[in-house]
Structures are given as structure tokens and as C-alpha cells.
C-alpha positions, 0 to 999 in steps of 0.5 A, a space after each residue: 500500500 503506497 502512502 500518499 503525501 500530505 497536502 500542503 496548505 498555506 496555513 501559518 503556524 499562528 492560524 493553525 494554533 488558533 484553530 487548534 485552540 478553538 477546537 480544544 475549547 469546543 471539546 472542553 465545552 462539550 465534555 464539561 459536566 453541566 452545572 445546574 444553575 437553579 438549585 432553589 427551584 429544584 429543591 422547592 419542587 422536591 419539598 412540594 412533592 414530599 408535602 403532597 405525598 404526606 398530605 395525600 396519604 393522610 387524606 386518602 386514609 381519612 377518606 377510606 376511614 370515612 367510607 368504612 364508617 359509612 358502610 359499617 356504621 362504626 362511628 369515628 373509629 374507622 376515620 381514626 384508624 384510617 387517619 393513623 394508617 394513612 399517616 404511617 403509609 404517607 411517612 413510609 412513602 415520603 422516606 422512599 421518595 426522599 431516598 429516590 430524590 437524593 439519589 437523583 440529585 447525587 447523580 445529577 449534581 455529584 456528591 453533597 458538598 459541605 457549606 463553607 464556614 461562616 466567618 461571623 460564627 467564629 467571633 
């Protein structure tokens, strides 16, 4: 197999260096990890999602308890048990949701970092 000579170009050394530098910056921009810029709205969304899970479980338990009371005529006991069971289930679901959200945040943002020490606290 015969090798072909490289084509000669009129590009100067400085132009070649500028072109390579631009390509290196473009590659670095493509491969650099993306940093989310709005941590607050994402954290607020997580908080609202957890609040919805907690209140939803509580109200679903209350609804089931009221339905049992209406069908069985057990008085307030169905609602009391329903609220307690709904509360336990909502806490369990909130813990699972928080674990998933924490894993998602760690995948997206990396491991948690400590906050810097505040200079005012040392005085």
C-alpha cells in the first residue's frame, strides 16, 4: 500500500494554533459536566412533592376511614384508624421518595458538598 503525501496548505503556524485552540475549547465545552444553575427551584419542587405525598396519604386514609364508617356504621373509629394508617403509609412513602430524590440529585449534581464556614460564627 503506497502512502500518499500530505497536502500542503498555506496555513501559518499562528492560524493553525488558533484553530487548534478553538477546537480544544469546543471539546472542553462539550465534555464539561453541566452545572445546574437553579438549585432553589429544584429543591422547592422536591419539598412540594414530599408535602403532597404526606398530605395525600393522610387524606386518602381519612377518606377510606370515612367510607368504612359509612358502610359499617362504626362511628369515628374507622376515620381514626384510617387517619393513623394513612399517616404511617404517607411517612413510609415520603422516606422512599426522599431516598429516590437524593439519589437523583447525587447523580445529577455529584456528591453533597459541605457549606463553607461562616466567618461571623467564629467571633
